[in-house]
Structures are given as C-alpha cells and as structure tokens.
All heavy atoms as a GROMACS GRO file, in nm:
protein
  607
    1MET      N    1   0.452  -0.576   0.057
    1MET     CA    2   0.336  -0.640   0.000
    1MET      C    3   0.226  -0.536  -0.013
    1MET      O    4   0.198  -0.462   0.081
    1MET     CB    5   0.289  -0.754   0.090
    1MET     CG    6   0.158  -0.810   0.044
    1MET     SD    7   0.074  -0.938   0.143
    1MET     CE    8   0.172  -0.966   0.283
    2TRP      N    9   0.166  -0.528  -0.129
    2TRP     CA   10   0.053  -0.439  -0.149
    2TRP      C   11  -0.076  -0.513  -0.121
    2TRP      O   12  -0.091  -0.630  -0.157
    2TRP     CB   13   0.049  -0.388  -0.291
    2TRP     CG   14   0.151  -0.284  -0.322
    2TRP    CD1   15   0.227  -0.213  -0.233
    2TRP    CD2   16   0.188  -0.237  -0.450
    2TRP    NE1   17   0.309  -0.127  -0.299
    2TRP    CE2   18   0.287  -0.140  -0.432
    2TRP    CE3   19   0.148  -0.269  -0.578
    2TRP    CZ2   20   0.346  -0.072  -0.539
    2TRP    CZ3   21   0.206  -0.203  -0.684
    2TRP    CH2   22   0.304  -0.106  -0.663
    3VAL      N   23  -0.170  -0.442  -0.060
    3VAL     CA   24  -0.304  -0.495  -0.036
    3VAL      C   25  -0.405  -0.388  -0.073
    3VAL      O   26  -0.375  -0.269  -0.070
    3VAL     CB   27  -0.325  -0.542   0.110
    3VAL    CG1   28  -0.234  -0.656   0.145
    3VAL    CG2   29  -0.307  -0.428   0.207
    4THR      N   30  -0.524  -0.431  -0.105
    4THR     CA   31  -0.628  -0.335  -0.142
    4THR      C   32  -0.690  -0.273  -0.016
    4THR      O   33  -0.685  -0.330   0.092
    4THR     CB   34  -0.740  -0.401  -0.223
    4THR    OG1   35  -0.805  -0.499  -0.141
    4THR    CG2   36  -0.688  -0.464  -0.351
    5LYS      N   37  -0.747  -0.157  -0.036
    5LYS     CA   38  -0.816  -0.088   0.073
    5LYS      C   39  -0.930  -0.173   0.126
    5LYS      O   40  -0.950  -0.183   0.247
    5LYS     CB   41  -0.867   0.048   0.023
    5LYS     CG   42  -0.927   0.134   0.129
    5LYS     CD   43  -0.965   0.270   0.071
    5LYS     CE   44  -1.016   0.364   0.177
    5LYS     NZ   45  -1.048   0.496   0.120
    6SER      N   46  -1.004  -0.236   0.037
    6SER     CA   47  -1.116  -0.318   0.081
    6SER      C   48  -1.069  -0.438   0.162
    6SER      O   49  -1.137  -0.480   0.257
    6SER     CB   50  -1.204  -0.362  -0.036
    6SER     OG   51  -1.134  -0.450  -0.120
    7MET      N   52  -0.953  -0.493   0.128
    7MET     CA   53  -0.901  -0.605   0.207
    7MET      C   54  -0.868  -0.559   0.348
    7MET      O   55  -0.901  -0.627   0.445
    7MET     CB   56  -0.775  -0.663   0.139
    7MET     CG   57  -0.718  -0.784   0.210
    7MET     SD   58  -0.601  -0.728   0.334
    7MET     CE   59  -0.575  -0.875   0.425
    8LEU      N   60  -0.805  -0.443   0.361
    8LEU     CA   61  -0.773  -0.393   0.496
    8LEU      C   62  -0.898  -0.366   0.576
    8LEU      O   63  -0.903  -0.393   0.696
    8LEU     CB   64  -0.688  -0.266   0.488
    8LEU     CG   65  -0.540  -0.284   0.472
    8LEU    CD1   66  -0.468  -0.150   0.488
    8LEU    CD2   67  -0.481  -0.385   0.567
    9TYR      N   68  -1.001  -0.313   0.511
    9TYR     CA   69  -1.124  -0.284   0.584
    9TYR      C   70  -1.207  -0.409   0.615
    9TYR      O   71  -1.302  -0.403   0.692
    9TYR     CB   72  -1.207  -0.179   0.512
    9TYR     CG   73  -1.158  -0.041   0.548
    9TYR    CD1   74  -1.060   0.022   0.474
    9TYR    CD2   75  -1.209   0.024   0.660
    9TYR    CE1   76  -1.012   0.146   0.510
    9TYR    CE2   77  -1.161   0.148   0.697
    9TYR     CZ   78  -1.063   0.208   0.621
    9TYR     OH   79  -1.015   0.332   0.659
   10SER      N   80  -1.167  -0.523   0.558
   10SER     CA   81  -1.232  -0.647   0.597
   10SER      C   82  -1.174  -0.702   0.728
   10SER      O   83  -1.232  -0.790   0.789
   10SER     CB   84  -1.219  -0.751   0.485
   10SER     OG   85  -1.086  -0.798   0.476
   11LEU      N   86  -1.060  -0.645   0.770
   11LEU     CA   87  -1.001  -0.683   0.899
   11LEU      C   88  -1.072  -0.610   1.012
   11LEU      O   89  -1.129  -0.504   0.992
   11LEU     CB   90  -0.853  -0.646   0.901
   11LEU     CG   91  -0.763  -0.708   0.795
   11LEU    CD1   92  -0.622  -0.649   0.806
   11LEU    CD2   93  -0.759  -0.859   0.808
   12SER      N   94  -1.062  -0.666   1.129
   12SER     CA   95  -1.118  -0.597   1.246
   12SER      C   96  -1.031  -0.476   1.280
   12SER      O   97  -0.915  -0.467   1.237
   12SER     CB   98  -1.124  -0.692   1.366
   12SER     OG   99  -0.992  -0.718   1.414
   13HIS      N  100  -1.085  -0.385   1.355
   13HIS     CA  101  -1.010  -0.266   1.397
   13HIS      C  102  -0.884  -0.308   1.472
   13HIS      O  103  -0.776  -0.253   1.450
   13HIS     CB  104  -1.098  -0.177   1.486
   13HIS     CG  105  -1.028  -0.054   1.532
   13HIS    ND1  106  -0.996   0.048   1.448
   13HIS    CD2  107  -0.983  -0.019   1.655
   13HIS    CE1  108  -0.933   0.142   1.516
   13HIS    NE2  109  -0.925   0.104   1.642
   14ARG      N  110  -0.895  -0.407   1.557
   14ARG     CA  111  -0.780  -0.457   1.634
   14ARG      C  112  -0.672  -0.512   1.540
   14ARG      O  113  -0.553  -0.487   1.560
   14ARG     CB  114  -0.826  -0.564   1.731
   14ARG     CG  115  -0.710  -0.627   1.807
   14ARG     CD  116  -0.759  -0.730   1.904
   14ARG     NE  117  -0.782  -0.659   2.030
   14ARG     CZ  118  -0.846  -0.708   2.132
   14ARG    NH1  119  -0.899  -0.828   2.125
   14ARG    NH2  120  -0.859  -0.641   2.243
   15GLU      N  121  -0.713  -0.584   1.437
   15GLU     CA  122  -0.615  -0.638   1.342
   15GLU      C  123  -0.547  -0.527   1.264
   15GLU      O  124  -0.425  -0.530   1.242
   15GLU     CB  125  -0.684  -0.736   1.246
   15GLU     CG  126  -0.728  -0.864   1.311
   15GLU     CD  127  -0.817  -0.948   1.223
   15GLU    OE1  128  -0.900  -0.892   1.148
   15GLU    OE2  129  -0.805  -1.072   1.229
   16ARG      N  130  -0.624  -0.426   1.221
   16ARG     CA  131  -0.566  -0.313   1.146
   16ARG      C  132  -0.468  -0.234   1.231
   16ARG      O  133  -0.368  -0.184   1.181
   16ARG     CB  134  -0.675  -0.221   1.094
   16ARG     CG  135  -0.733  -0.263   0.963
   16ARG     CD  136  -0.813  -0.154   0.893
   16ARG     NE  137  -0.906  -0.083   0.977
   16ARG     CZ  138  -1.030  -0.124   1.005
   16ARG    NH1  139  -1.074  -0.237   0.954
   16ARG    NH2  140  -1.109  -0.052   1.081
   17GLU      N  141  -0.494  -0.224   1.361
   17GLU     CA  142  -0.404  -0.150   1.449
   17GLU      C  143  -0.267  -0.214   1.457
   17GLU      O  144  -0.169  -0.146   1.487
   17GLU     CB  145  -0.463  -0.139   1.590
   17GLU     CG  146  -0.573  -0.038   1.603
   17GLU     CD  147  -0.624  -0.027   1.745
   17GLU    OE1  148  -0.617  -0.129   1.820
   17GLU    OE2  149  -0.668   0.082   1.782
   18ARG      N  150  -0.259  -0.342   1.428
   18ARG     CA  151  -0.132  -0.413   1.434
   18ARG      C  152  -0.048  -0.394   1.308
   18ARG      O  153   0.067  -0.436   1.302
   18ARG     CB  154  -0.157  -0.561   1.460
   18ARG     CG  155  -0.219  -0.584   1.598
   18ARG     CD  156  -0.270  -0.722   1.620
   18ARG     NE  157  -0.169  -0.823   1.594
   18ARG     CZ  158  -0.195  -0.953   1.595
   18ARG    NH1  159  -0.317  -0.996   1.621
   18ARG    NH2  160  -0.100  -1.041   1.571
   19LEU      N  161  -0.104  -0.331   1.207
   19LEU     CA  162  -0.036  -0.311   1.079
   19LEU      C  163   0.021  -0.170   1.069
   19LEU      O  164  -0.041  -0.072   1.109
   19LEU     CB  165  -0.133  -0.332   0.963
   19LEU     CG  166  -0.188  -0.472   0.945
   19LEU    CD1  167  -0.291  -0.471   0.834
   19LEU    CD2  168  -0.078  -0.570   0.916
   20ASP      N  169   0.139  -0.162   1.013
   20ASP     CA  170   0.198  -0.034   0.974
   20ASP      C  171   0.192  -0.034   0.822
   20ASP      O  172   0.253  -0.119   0.757
   20ASP     CB  173   0.342  -0.026   1.024
   20ASP     CG  174   0.410   0.104   0.990
   20ASP    OD1  175   0.341   0.202   0.954
   20ASP    OD2  176   0.534   0.110   0.998
   21PHE      N  177   0.114   0.058   0.764
   21PHE     CA  178   0.097   0.058   0.620
   21PHE      C  179   0.100   0.200   0.567
   21PHE      O  180   0.082   0.297   0.640
   21PHE     CB  181  -0.034  -0.010   0.579
   21PHE     CG  182  -0.159   0.058   0.627
   21PHE    CD1  183  -0.223   0.151   0.548
   21PHE    CD2  184  -0.213   0.029   0.752
   21PHE    CE1  185  -0.339   0.214   0.591
   21PHE    CE2  186  -0.328   0.090   0.796
   21PHE     CZ  187  -0.391   0.183   0.716
   22GLY      N  188   0.127   0.213   0.439
   22GLY     CA  189   0.131   0.343   0.375
   22GLY      C  190   0.186   0.334   0.233
   22GLY      O  191   0.210   0.224   0.181
   23ILE      N  192   0.208   0.449   0.176
   23ILE     CA  193   0.256   0.458   0.038
   23ILE      C  194   0.394   0.523   0.038
   23ILE      O  195   0.415   0.626   0.103
   23ILE     CB  196   0.158   0.543  -0.048
   23ILE    CG1  197   0.022   0.474  -0.055
   23ILE    CG2  198   0.214   0.569  -0.186
   23ILE    CD1  199   0.022   0.341  -0.125
   24LYS      N  200   0.486   0.463  -0.036
   24LYS     CA  201   0.620   0.520  -0.051
   24LYS      C  202   0.618   0.625  -0.161
   24LYS      O  203   0.562   0.604  -0.268
   24LYS     CB  204   0.721   0.411  -0.083
   24LYS     CG  205   0.742   0.314   0.031
   24LYS     CD  206   0.840   0.206  -0.006
   24LYS     CE  207   0.855   0.107   0.108
   24LYS     NZ  208   0.937  -0.008   0.072
   25ARG      N  209   0.676   0.738  -0.130
   25ARG     CA  210   0.687   0.850  -0.224
   25ARG      C  211   0.829   0.903  -0.224
   25ARG      O  212   0.905   0.878  -0.131
   25ARG     CB  213   0.594   0.966  -0.183
   25ARG     CG  214   0.450   0.929  -0.171
   25ARG     CD  215   0.384   0.939  -0.305
   25ARG     NE  216   0.239   0.924  -0.290
   25ARG     CZ  217   0.162   0.875  -0.379
   25ARG    NH1  218   0.213   0.835  -0.493
   25ARG    NH2  219   0.034   0.862  -0.361
   26ARG      N  220   0.863   0.980  -0.322
   26ARG     CA  221   0.993   1.049  -0.327
   26ARG      C  222   0.972   1.189  -0.270
   26ARG      O  223   0.882   1.262  -0.312
   26ARG     CB  224   1.045   1.060  -0.470
   26ARG     CG  225   1.082   0.928  -0.527
   26ARG     CD  226   1.230   0.901  -0.510
   26ARG     NE  227   1.258   0.767  -0.557
   26ARG     CZ  228   1.332   0.680  -0.492
   26ARG    NH1  229   1.388   0.714  -0.378
   26ARG    NH2  230   1.352   0.561  -0.539
   27GLY      N  231   1.055   1.225  -0.174
   27GLY     CA  232   1.050   1.360  -0.118
   27GLY      C  233   1.114   1.459  -0.213
   27GLY      O  234   1.169   1.422  -0.318
   28THR      N  235   1.109   1.586  -0.180
   28THR     CA  236   1.168   1.689  -0.265
   28THR      C  237   1.318   1.673  -0.279
   28THR      O  238   1.376   1.718  -0.377
   28THR     CB  239   1.135   1.829  -0.211
   28THR    OG1  240   1.180   1.837  -0.075
   28THR    CG2  241   0.985   1.857  -0.217
   29ASP      N  242   1.380   1.606  -0.182
   29ASP     CA  243   1.524   1.582  -0.189
   29ASP      C  244   1.559   1.454  -0.265
   29ASP      O  245   1.674   1.418  -0.279
   29ASP     CB  246   1.583   1.576  -0.049
   29ASP     CG  247   1.522   1.468   0.038
   29ASP    OD1  248   1.433   1.394  -0.011
   29ASP    OD2  249   1.563   1.456   0.155
   30GLY      N  250   1.456   1.383  -0.314
   30GLY     CA  251   1.477   1.261  -0.389
   30GLY      C  252   1.479   1.135  -0.305
   30GLY      O  253   1.480   1.026  -0.359
   31ASN      N  254   1.481   1.151  -0.174
   31ASN     CA  255   1.481   1.033  -0.085
   31ASN      C  256   1.341   0.976  -0.073
   31ASN      O  257   1.242   1.048  -0.080
   31ASN     CB  258   1.533   1.071   0.054
   31ASN     CG  259   1.682   1.101   0.053
   31ASN    OD1  260   1.757   1.043  -0.023
   31ASN    ND2  261   1.723   1.193   0.138
   32GLU      N  262   1.335   0.846  -0.053
   32GLU     CA  263   1.208   0.778  -0.038
   32GLU      C  264   1.155   0.799   0.104
   32GLU      O  265   1.228   0.785   0.201
   32GLU     CB  266   1.225   0.630  -0.067
   32GLU     CG  267   1.096   0.553  -0.075
   32GLU     CD  268   1.119   0.410  -0.118
   32GLU    OE1  269   1.170   0.332  -0.037
   32GLU    OE2  270   1.086   0.380  -0.234
   33ILE      N  271   1.026   0.835   0.111
   33ILE     CA  272   0.960   0.850   0.240
   33ILE      C  273   0.832   0.766   0.238
   33ILE      O  274   0.780   0.734   0.132
   33ILE     CB  275   0.925   0.997   0.272
   33ILE    CG1  276   0.836   1.057   0.163
   33ILE    CG2  277   1.051   1.080   0.290
   33ILE    CD1  278   0.782   1.195   0.194
   34VAL      N  279   0.784   0.729   0.356
   34VAL     CA  280   0.657   0.656   0.366
   34VAL      C  281   0.553   0.750   0.422
   34VAL      O  282   0.572   0.812   0.526
   34VAL     CB  283   0.671   0.533   0.458
   34VAL    CG1  284   0.536   0.466   0.477
   34VAL    CG2  285   0.772   0.435   0.402
   35VAL      N  286   0.443   0.764   0.350
   35VAL     CA  287   0.329   0.842   0.398
   35VAL      C  288   0.236   0.740   0.463
   35VAL      O  289   0.169   0.663   0.396
   35VAL     CB  290   0.259   0.916   0.282
   35VAL    CG1  291   0.146   1.002   0.337
   35VAL    CG2  292   0.359   1.000   0.204
   36SER      N  293   0.239   0.738   0.597
   36SER     CA  294   0.169   0.636   0.674
   36SER      C  295   0.018   0.642   0.659
   36SER      O  296  -0.039   0.751   0.640
   36SER     CB  297   0.204   0.649   0.822
   36SER     OG  298   0.340   0.622   0.842
   37SER      N  299  -0.043   0.527   0.668
   37SER     CA  300  -0.189   0.511   0.670
   37SER      C  301  -0.259   0.573   0.550
   37SER      O  302  -0.367   0.629   0.562
   37SER     CB  303  -0.246   0.568   0.800
   37SER     OG  304  -0.188   0.505   0.912
   38THR      N  305  -0.195   0.565   0.434
   38THR     CA  306  -0.254   0.621   0.312
   38THR      C  307  -0.265   0.513   0.204
   38THR      O  308  -0.207   0.406   0.215
   38THR     CB  309  -0.171   0.738   0.258
   38THR    OG1  310  -0.039   0.692   0.229
   38THR    CG2  311  -0.166   0.854   0.353
   39TYR      N  312  -0.340   0.547   0.101
   39TYR     CA  313  -0.362   0.458  -0.012
   39TYR      C  314  -0.330   0.534  -0.140
   39TYR      O  315  -0.331   0.657  -0.143
   39TYR     CB  316  -0.508   0.413  -0.018
   39TYR     CG  317  -0.552   0.342   0.108
   39TYR    CD1  318  -0.604   0.413   0.216
   39TYR    CD2  319  -0.541   0.204   0.118
   39TYR    CE1  320  -0.642   0.348   0.331
   39TYR    CE2  321  -0.579   0.139   0.234
   39TYR     CZ  322  -0.630   0.212   0.339
   39TYR     OH  323  -0.668   0.147   0.454
   40GLY      N  324  -0.304   0.461  -0.245
   40GLY     CA  325  -0.283   0.522  -0.375
   40GLY      C  326  -0.340   0.432  -0.483
   40GLY      O  327  -0.356   0.311  -0.463
   41ARG      N  328  -0.371   0.493  -0.596
   41ARG     CA  329  -0.417   0.412  -0.709
   41ARG      C  330  -0.296   0.339  -0.766
   41ARG      O  331  -0.187   0.396  -0.777
   41ARG     CB  332  -0.478   0.500  -0.817
   41ARG     CG  333  -0.612   0.558  -0.780
   41ARG     CD  334  -0.673   0.645  -0.889
   41ARG     NE  335  -0.578   0.696  -0.986
   41ARG     CZ  336  -0.591   0.688  -1.118
   41ARG    NH1  337  -0.699   0.635  -1.170
   41ARG    NH2  338  -0.500   0.736  -1.199
   42LEU      N  339  -0.315   0.217  -0.802
   42LEU     CA  340  -0.208   0.137  -0.859
   42LEU      C  341  -0.145   0.208  -0.979
   42LEU      O  342  -0.024   0.201  -0.999
   42LEU     CB  343  -0.262   0.000  -0.898
   42LEU     CG  344  -0.163  -0.112  -0.916
   42LEU    CD1  345  -0.074  -0.129  -0.795
   42LEU    CD2  346  -0.235  -0.242  -0.946
   43ALA      N  347  -0.226   0.278  -1.056
   43ALA     CA  348  -0.177   0.349  -1.174
   43ALA      C  349  -0.072   0.454  -1.139
   43ALA      O  350   0.014   0.487  -1.222
   43ALA     CB  351  -0.293   0.417  -1.247
   44ASN      N  352  -0.076   0.507  -1.017
   44ASN     CA  353   0.020   0.608  -0.975
   44ASN      C  354   0.143   0.548  -0.907
   44ASN      O  355   0.235   0.622  -0.872
   44ASN     CB  356  -0.046   0.707  -0.879
   44ASN     CG  357  -0.164   0.777  -0.942
   44ASN    OD1  358  -0.276   0.762  -0.897
   44ASN    ND2  359  -0.140   0.852  -1.048
   45LEU      N  360   0.144   0.418  -0.888
   45LEU     CA  361   0.251   0.356  -0.811
   45LEU      C  362   0.345   0.270  -0.893
   45LEU      O  363   0.454   0.236  -0.846
   45LEU     CB  364   0.190   0.271  -0.698
   45LEU     CG  365   0.101   0.348  -0.601
   45LEU    CD1  366   0.036   0.252  -0.504
   45LEU    CD2  367   0.181   0.453  -0.527
   46VAL      N  368   0.305   0.232  -1.013
   46VAL     CA  369   0.390   0.148  -1.097
   46VAL      C  370   0.398   0.205  -1.237
   46VAL      O  371   0.312   0.280  -1.280
   46VAL     CB  372   0.336   0.002  -1.105
   46VAL    CG1  373   0.336  -0.064  -0.969
   46VAL    CG2  374   0.200  -0.004  -1.168
   47ASP      N  375   0.502   0.167  -1.308
   47ASP     CA  376   0.516   0.203  -1.448
   47ASP      C  377   0.440   0.099  -1.530
   47ASP      O  378   0.483  -0.015  -1.544
   47ASP     CB  379   0.663   0.205  -1.488
   47ASP     CG  380   0.686   0.242  -1.632
   47ASP    OD1  381   0.586   0.261  -1.708
   47ASP    OD2  382   0.803   0.256  -1.672
   48LEU      N  383   0.326   0.139  -1.580
   48LEU     CA  384   0.240   0.046  -1.653
   48LEU      C  385   0.294   0.007  -1.789
   48LEU      O  386   0.242  -0.083  -1.854
   48LEU     CB  387   0.099   0.104  -1.666
   48LEU     CG  388   0.026   0.122  -1.533
   48LEU    CD1  389  -0.103   0.199  -1.553
   48LEU    CD2  390  -0.001  -0.013  -1.469
   49ASN      N  391   0.399   0.075  -1.833
   49ASN     CA  392   0.458   0.041  -1.962
   49ASN      C  393   0.564  -0.069  -1.950
   49ASN      O  394   0.608  -0.121  -2.052
   49ASN     CB  395   0.521   0.166  -2.025
   49ASN     CG  396   0.414   0.268  -2.061
   49ASN    OD1  397   0.309   0.232  -2.112
   49ASN    ND2  398   0.441   0.393  -2.031
   50GLU      N  399   0.605  -0.102  -1.828
   50GLU     CA  400   0.701  -0.211  -1.810
   50GLU      C  401   0.634  -0.343  -1.845
   50GLU      O  402   0.518  -0.366  -1.809
   50GLU     CB  403   0.751  -0.215  -1.666
   50GLU     CG  404   0.852  -0.108  -1.635
   50GLU     CD  405   0.912  -0.126  -1.497
   50GLU    OE1  406   0.909  -0.238  -1.442
   50GLU    OE2  407   0.962  -0.027  -1.445
   51LEU      N  408   0.707  -0.428  -1.910
   51LEU     CA  409   0.653  -0.555  -1.958
   51LEU      C  410   0.591  -0.638  -1.844
   51LEU      O  411   0.484  -0.695  -1.860
   51LEU     CB  412   0.762  -0.636  -2.027
   51LEU     CG  413   0.720  -0.764  -2.096
   51LEU    CD1  414   0.614  -0.735  -2.203
   51LEU    CD2  415   0.839  -0.834  -2.157
   52GLY      N  416   0.654  -0.641  -1.727
   52GLY     CA  417   0.603  -0.719  -1.616
   52GLY      C  418   0.475  -0.664  -1.555
   52GLY      O  419   0.409  -0.732  -1.477
   53ASN      N  420   0.437  -0.542  -1.590
   53ASN     CA  421   0.319  -0.479  -1.533
   53ASN      C  422   0.199  -0.476  -1.627
   53ASN      O  423   0.096  -0.417  -1.594
   53ASN     CB  424   0.351  -0.336  -1.487
   53ASN     CG  425   0.451  -0.334  -1.374
   53ASN    OD1  426   0.464  -0.430  -1.299
   53ASN    ND2  427   0.522  -0.223  -1.360
   54LEU      N  428   0.210  -0.538  -1.741
   54LEU     CA  429   0.102  -0.534  -1.839
   54LEU      C  430  -0.029  -0.590  -1.785
   54LEU      O  431  -0.136  -0.541  -1.817
   54LEU     CB  432   0.142  -0.607  -1.967
   54LEU     CG  433   0.253  -0.542  -2.050
   54LEU    CD1  434   0.287  -0.629  -2.169
   54LEU    CD2  435   0.213  -0.402  -2.092
   55LYS      N  436  -0.023  -0.690  -1.701
   55LYS     CA  437  -0.144  -0.752  -1.647
   55LYS      C  438  -0.216  -0.661  -1.547
   55LYS      O  439  -0.329  -0.686  -1.512
   55LYS     CB  440  -0.110  -0.884  -1.580
   55LYS     CG  441  -0.068  -0.989  -1.679
   55LYS     CD  442  -0.043  -1.121  -1.610
   55LYS     CE  443  -0.004  -1.226  -1.711
   55LYS     NZ  444   0.012  -1.357  -1.650
   56LEU      N  445  -0.151  -0.555  -1.502
   56LEU     CA  446  -0.211  -0.466  -1.403
   56LEU      C  447  -0.309  -0.366  -1.464
   56LEU      O  448  -0.382  -0.300  -1.391
   56LEU     CB  449  -0.102  -0.390  -1.328
   56LEU     CG  450  -0.004  -0.476  -1.248
   56LEU    CD1  451   0.103  -0.388  -1.185
   56LEU    CD2  452  -0.077  -0.557  -1.143
   57HIS      N  453  -0.314  -0.354  -1.594
   57HIS     CA  454  -0.400  -0.255  -1.660
   57HIS      C  455  -0.547  -0.268  -1.621
   57HIS      O  456  -0.618  -0.170  -1.617
   57HIS     CB  457  -0.384  -0.261  -1.812
   57HIS     CG  458  -0.259  -0.195  -1.860
   57HIS    ND1  459  -0.254  -0.064  -1.898
   57HIS    CD2  460  -0.133  -0.242  -1.871
   57HIS    CE1  461  -0.132  -0.032  -1.933
   57HIS    NE2  462  -0.056  -0.138  -1.916
   58ASP      N  463  -0.591  -0.386  -1.591
   58ASP     CA  464  -0.732  -0.407  -1.556
   58ASP      C  465  -0.768  -0.358  -1.416
   58ASP      O  466  -0.887  -0.340  -1.385
   58ASP     CB  467  -0.769  -0.556  -1.566
   58ASP     CG  468  -0.766  -0.607  -1.709
   58ASP    OD1  469  -0.777  -0.525  -1.801
   58ASP    OD2  470  -0.752  -0.729  -1.727
   59ILE      N  471  -0.668  -0.335  -1.333
   59ILE     CA  472  -0.696  -0.299  -1.194
   59ILE      C  473  -0.628  -0.168  -1.151
   59ILE      O  474  -0.612  -0.143  -1.031
   59ILE     CB  475  -0.656  -0.413  -1.097
   59ILE    CG1  476  -0.507  -0.445  -1.110
   59ILE    CG2  477  -0.742  -0.536  -1.120
   59ILE    CD1  478  -0.455  -0.540  -1.004
   60VAL      N  479  -0.595  -0.083  -1.246
   60VAL     CA  480  -0.516   0.037  -1.215
   60VAL      C  481  -0.588   0.138  -1.124
   60VAL      O  482  -0.523   0.218  -1.059
   60VAL     CB  483  -0.469   0.109  -1.343
   60VAL    CG1  484  -0.373   0.022  -1.421
   60VAL    CG2  485  -0.586   0.153  -1.428
   61ALA      N  486  -0.719   0.134  -1.118
   61ALA     CA  487  -0.793   0.232  -1.037
   61ALA      C  488  -0.816   0.186  -0.893
   61ALA      O  489  -0.867   0.262  -0.811
   61ALA     CB  490  -0.927   0.264  -1.103
   62ILE      N  491  -0.778   0.066  -0.862
   62ILE     CA  492  -0.802   0.012  -0.727
   62ILE      C  493  -0.709   0.078  -0.627
   62ILE      O  494  -0.587   0.083  -0.650
   62ILE     CB  495  -0.782  -0.141  -0.726
   62ILE    CG1  496  -0.889  -0.208  -0.813
   62ILE    CG2  497  -0.785  -0.197  -0.584
   62ILE    CD1  498  -0.870  -0.356  -0.828
   63PRO      N  499  -0.762   0.127  -0.514
   63PRO     CA  500  -0.674   0.185  -0.411
   63PRO      C  501  -0.601   0.074  -0.335
   63PRO      O  502  -0.662  -0.023  -0.291
   63PRO     CB  503  -0.770   0.261  -0.320
   63PRO     CG  504  -0.905   0.206  -0.346
   63PRO     CD  505  -0.903   0.144  -0.481
   64VAL      N  506  -0.469   0.090  -0.326
   64VAL     CA  507  -0.385  -0.007  -0.257
   64VAL      C  508  -0.295   0.065  -0.158
   64VAL      O  509  -0.279   0.187  -0.163
   64VAL     CB  510  -0.299  -0.089  -0.356
   64VAL    CG1  511  -0.385  -0.171  -0.449
   64VAL    CG2  512  -0.205   0.001  -0.434
   65THR      N  513  -0.237  -0.013  -0.070
   65THR     CA  514  -0.137   0.037   0.022
   65THR      C  515  -0.033  -0.072   0.042
   65THR      O  516  -0.055  -0.188   0.005
   65THR     CB  517  -0.201   0.078   0.157
   65THR    OG1  518  -0.106   0.152   0.234
   65THR    CG2  519  -0.251  -0.043   0.236
   66GLU      N  520   0.080  -0.035   0.096
   66GLU     CA  521   0.185  -0.133   0.119
   66GLU      C  522   0.194  -0.165   0.268
   66GLU      O  523   0.194  -0.075   0.352
   66GLU     CB  524   0.320  -0.079   0.072
   66GLU     CG  525   0.432  -0.178   0.085
   66GLU     CD  526   0.564  -0.130   0.025
   66GLU    OE1  527   0.564  -0.028  -0.044
   66GLU    OE2  528   0.664  -0.198   0.048
   67ILE      N  529   0.197  -0.293   0.300
   67ILE     CA  530   0.219  -0.334   0.438
   67ILE      C  531   0.369  -0.315   0.464
   67ILE      O  532   0.453  -0.380   0.403
   67ILE     CB  533   0.179  -0.481   0.462
   67ILE    CG1  534   0.033  -0.504   0.426
   67ILE    CG2  535   0.210  -0.521   0.606
   67ILE    CD1  536  -0.066  -0.427   0.509
   68ILE      N  537   0.400  -0.223   0.553
   68ILE     CA  538   0.540  -0.193   0.586
   68ILE      C  539   0.589  -0.287   0.696
   68ILE      O  540   0.699  -0.339   0.691
   68ILE     CB  541   0.554  -0.046   0.632
   68ILE    CG1  542   0.494   0.051   0.529
   68ILE    CG2  543   0.700  -0.013   0.663
   68ILE    CD1  544   0.556   0.049   0.393
   69ASP      N  545   0.505  -0.308   0.795
   69ASP     CA  546   0.541  -0.391   0.910
   69ASP      C  547   0.414  -0.434   0.980
   69ASP      O  548   0.307  -0.373   0.960
   69ASP     CB  549   0.630  -0.313   1.006
   69ASP     CG  550   0.706  -0.402   1.104
   69ASP    OD1  551   0.708  -0.526   1.085
   69ASP    OD2  552   0.764  -0.348   1.198
   70PHE      N  553   0.423  -0.536   1.060
   70PHE     CA  554   0.308  -0.577   1.140
   70PHE      C  555   0.358  -0.631   1.273
   70PHE      O  556   0.468  -0.684   1.283
   70PHE     CB  557   0.221  -0.679   1.068
   70PHE     CG  558   0.292  -0.812   1.044
   70PHE    CD1  559   0.278  -0.916   1.133
   70PHE    CD2  560   0.370  -0.829   0.933
   70PHE    CE1  561   0.342  -1.037   1.111
   70PHE    CE2  562   0.435  -0.948   0.910
   70PHE     CZ  563   0.421  -1.053   0.999
   71SER      N  564   0.277  -0.613   1.372
   71SER     CA  565   0.308  -0.662   1.505
   71SER      C  566   0.241  -0.797   1.525
   71SER      O  567   0.124  -0.814   1.496
   71SER     CB  568   0.257  -0.563   1.610
   71SER     OG  569   0.269  -0.620   1.739
   72THR      N  570   0.317  -0.892   1.575
   72THR     CA  571   0.261  -1.023   1.601
   72THR      C  572   0.204  -1.034   1.742
   72THR      O  573   0.145  -1.134   1.777
   72THR     CB  574   0.368  -1.133   1.581
   72THR    OG1  575   0.479  -1.106   1.666
   72THR    CG2  576   0.412  -1.137   1.436
   73GLU      N  577   0.220  -0.927   1.820
   73GLU     CA  578   0.171  -0.928   1.957
   73GLU      C  579   0.031  -0.868   1.964
   73GLU      O  580   0.004  -0.767   1.902
   73GLU     CB  581   0.265  -0.850   2.047
   73GLU     CG  582   0.403  -0.912   2.055
   73GLU     CD  583   0.493  -0.838   2.152
   73GLU    OE1  584   0.442  -0.773   2.244
   73GLU    OE2  585   0.615  -0.847   2.132
   74GLU      N  586  -0.054  -0.931   2.042
   74GLU     CA  587  -0.193  -0.886   2.055
   74GLU      C  588  -0.204  -0.744   2.108
   74GLU      O  589  -0.290  -0.670   2.069
   74GLU     CB  590  -0.270  -0.981   2.150
   74GLU     CG  591  -0.304  -1.113   2.085
   74GLU     CD  592  -0.422  -1.105   1.991
   74GLU    OE1  593  -0.508  -1.018   2.009
   74GLU    OE2  594  -0.426  -1.183   1.896
   75ASN      N  595  -0.120  -0.705   2.201
   75ASN     CA  596  -0.133  -0.576   2.268
   75ASN      C  597  -0.052  -0.466   2.202
   75ASN      O  598  -0.037  -0.359   2.258
   75ASN     CB  599  -0.093  -0.588   2.416
   75ASN     CG  600  -0.185  -0.680   2.490
   75ASN    OD1  601  -0.302  -0.692   2.458
   75ASN    ND2  602  -0.132  -0.749   2.590
   76ALA      N  603   0.002  -0.489   2.086
   76ALA     CA  604   0.086  -0.388   2.021
   76ALA      C  605   0.001  -0.282   1.957
   76ALA      O  606  -0.112  -0.297   1.927
   76ALA     CB  607   0.175  -0.453   1.918
   0.00000   0.00000   0.00000
C-alpha cells in the first residue's frame, strides 16, 4: 500500500516506529530491493502511460512510500 509522506508525518512518532516502509527499486543485478525509510515521487514509481494509471497524472509530484509491514504490538 502506498501512502503519502504527509500522511505518515500525521502519525505520532510511536506509530511511525511500528511501520516498515520504503521504496522498491531494481538493483544492478535486476533483483528488486527495498530502500527502507525513503520516499519517491509517484511519477518515478509507475508507468504513467498505462491506461490504469491515467488518473495519477494530477498527483505525480507527491512523495509517497510503500508500507512493507507493520507491527501490531505496542512495544515493537
């Protein structure tokens, strides 16, 4: 699930600590890697020419990140 940077910063520090988030990239070997705790512009993360992504043109500059995992425990 992608969320905006501003949405994450609306969470408390404690809530953000429970999230594992980042941006998936292709490494030099072609394998997918996750760059933790980072954001990217939507324009750099999707193919805007795909028919299903046409509605994203209005928000391509917004910084987003992907929620990779989250802890449901308070002390995690």
